[in-house]
N, C-alpha and C positions, 0 to 999 in steps of 0.2 A: 505493499499499500506505500504511497505517493505521501510526502507532509501536506497537510491541507493547504487549501487555497483561500487567500478573501476576497472578495469581490466589495468594494466601498466607491460609494456615486453621492451624491452633493442633490441633494433639491432645496427649488426655490419657488415654492408655487406649483411643482411639478408634478403632480396626481394624473394627469390623461397623460404625462409617459412614462410615471413611475411603479405601475401597471403591468403594462406591458413590460416591462423592462427587468424587474422581478420573476415576475414569471418564466420569463427565457432561460435567467441562468440556468435553471433547474435541468434542461436537456443540452446546455453547452459545458457539462465537467458528468464525467462517468461514477465520480464520490464527489458528497456531500463539500459545499464550499459554505464557508462564513460570509454574513453579510453585513455590510454598516450602511448605513444610509444615513447621512450629518443632511441635517438641518437649516440652510442658510434662510430661512423663512420662520421660526415656527408660530405656529396660530393661525396662522394661516393654510386651510386645506385637510387634506387629510394621510401626508407623508405619516405623521408615529401611526395610525392604523391600519396601513397600505403593510407599513414594516412587520409592524407586528403579526400578520393574515401569513407573511412569508417565511417566516420567525426569525427574520434580521434583526440586529440591534439597532435599535434608534438613537441618535443624538442630534443635541442641537448646541447652540449658544446665541449670547442674549442679543449679538448682532449678526451683521452681513459679513464674514468673511473673506470672501469672494471666492472663487475656485479652487486656487494655490492651498490658500490656508485652511479654507476647511476638508479637503484633502488629508493636509498634512497634519490634522487636528485628530480627522479617522484613519490616519494609517500609527498617531501615537497611542489610539485606544486599543490597539491587538497585541495581542501577547510576542514578546518575541521570538516563539517559536514559529512563528508565522511568515515562512521565508519570501514566499513569492505573494502580490499582491495586485489583482485585478484593479486599474484606474479605472472610472466608467461615465460618462455622463448619465445622466438617466434615462435621454431621450434617444439611447440606443438598445436594437434587441438585439440579443446571438443568436447566433444557426446554432445545428447540432454541432456537439464537441468541438467549439472555436475558445473553447478554453481549454480542455486537454490539449489541442492541437497548441497554442500558445507556450503551454507548458512542458509539450515537450522541444516544443524549439529552441524556448531558454534553458534548458535541462542538459542539450548538446551539444552548449559550449557555457562555459563557467565564467567568459569575459563578456558575456552578452551582461548588459545592466535594465536592457528592455525590448520588448518584442512584441510590433503593433499587427492586428488583423489588415486583410483589407477590407476598407468600408466604402459600403455600397450605401447611394442615395436613394430614399424612397423611387427614383423610376426604376433603378435597376442600373444605373453607370454607376461606375468606381471612381471614388475621389480619392486624389492624388494625396495621402495622409503620408505617407515617407518619402522626407525632401531632403537636402542638402546643404549645411550652413552654407552661405552666400560667400564670397569671397572682398576683400574687397572693392575691387574693379565690377566686380558683378554687383553689390551691393549700391554702391555709389548709380551707377548706371542705369538700375531697375528704379531707384528708389528718386531721381529725377526724370526719370521718364518713361514711366510705364503708364503716365494717365496720359502726357500729350504721344506720345509716338509708341503706343501699345504693342508692335512687332518690332521694335528695337531689338538688338544681338542680346543688349545686355539681360531684360527678361525674356526672351527666347532660353539661356544659358540657365537664369535661376528656372525657370522650369522646367529644364534639362534633367536626364536621369530618373521622369517620375515612373518608368516602368513600372504595371501593377500586378504584373502578371507573373512574376518570379523574387522567388527568398532573395534579399539581399539587402548588405548594411546600408544604413541610414547616417544621417548627420541628426537628422531628430525626426517626432513619431507623433502624430494627431494625439494628442490629450483625451479626445474625444473616448480612446480606445484602448489600452494600452497596461499590457503585462511586467512589473517590475521585480528587479530582482529585493529585499529589504535588505541586505548589506550594500549595496551600491546608491538605495535611496539615503539611505540613514545616515551613510557614508557621504553625500553632498548635502544636507540637512532639508532634503526633501526640495519641492517647490519654491522658489524665492516670492513669501508671501507680498512685495512688494508690488507685484504682476497683478493687479487686483481681477483682471479680465482681459485676456488674451498676449499669445506670445510666452506664457509660462507654458507650455512646452519647447516651444525651440528653447529656450533660458538651459529647461532642463535637460535634452536632450547634449544641446552644446556644454553642458559643464561636467557631464557624465562624459562626453569625448575627451573631455580639458581633464578628467579623474583618471583615464585611460581605461574607461569603459568601453562597451561597443553595441548600439541601439538595432533591430534590426528586423528588418519587414517581412510579415510571412503569410503570404494570399492564402497558403489553403483554411487560415483561420478567418472566415469569413461574420460582421457583423452588418445589420443597418441601421443608419443614422435619421431620424425622420425628423430633425430638425431642427432651428434654436428656436424653442418656444418660449425661454425665459428673455427673450430679446425681440420677439417678436410686435413691431409697434415705436420700435425705439431708433428705427435707423440712424438717425444723426449723432445721436448719442450714444449709439456702436460704436459709429465711424470715429468722431473722437476716442472714445477710448482705445480702440484699435492702435492708430496712430502714435497717444501717449504711451501704451509699452511699446508702441515699437521704436518708440525715441529710448526709454531706459533701455529696454536691450542694445542698441547703439553704443549710448554711453556706458553699458558696461563690456562689449565684445571690445572697443576701442575706448579704452579709459587712458593708455597710453602717453603723455605729454603730445613725444613726436607725432601720435596720430590726430592731435588736432582740429589740422585743417579737412582730413578725412571724416573727420566725427563731425563737422561742421556743413560741407558739403551733404552729406546723410543726412544733417538734422535738416536741413533748409529742403533738399526738396522732397523730404517726409510734410514737413508742412504743408509743402506748393499743394502736393497730392491732396492730403489732410481738408483745405482749403476745396478744392474744386470738389474733395467728397461730396463734403457737408454743403454747398450751394446746390451740389446737384438731388441732396435727399430733401431739401427743403423746396425744390422745385418740384420734385416726384409727388410733397406732400400737400402741395399747392395744386397741381396737376396743371402748372407750366413747364415752356422746356427750360431746358438749365443755358 
């Protein structure tokens, strides 16, 4: 018998998504798993009731900790003997045997810190959930030109190596669903909680790599991501949050004094993209062209 596996998720008024998520865990693993539901919006909805019905542990906080903060708290609640942990959004449905396949992939190589599944959209298309950490040249070009010149070579390079049908190493894996090795996760103190929303998964994969670990994409394991229920109707706020997190990641990755010009170029590009994206979101909300 293998070591017990834990599945942790974060609810934020996620009743509609949480019920099928919890139900799908049963068929994803051939052996029992421990489930933790951390509620970032306690007192609203039925998260506690749904967790209890599924035999899951329910945790809550007096404030919204963000995704990374809530996952960190959920992981800390687990006994030290829990060595493999599936981190997932609640709006994910596991396909049959998917957790077993993630665990088998991780157990095949002791240097793997994380393993991510093939993430399907509800229309059956596959989301590119395993990507490289962009180089300085690619990052600068993508940040400066993606909005005004979508076909530019730097953006093309950023989206290269997004092959979704073969098992391969990746710079980072989507935080919507991934298996992490507890030793590696604890070794880098989990998610950086300064990323309240977005880029916490990019940063996690990057720090795993800097610490000598590897991230692996395993397409034989599949899940369906039903969509961002908690952010619906807040496109302008989400655009701003996304770009704030991108700026934080850039400031961390290019923190050396000699990289200040690169850092400034990237930040300027991101702020132009943010301005254009916010204007587009406002126009869409008003029903007028941007």
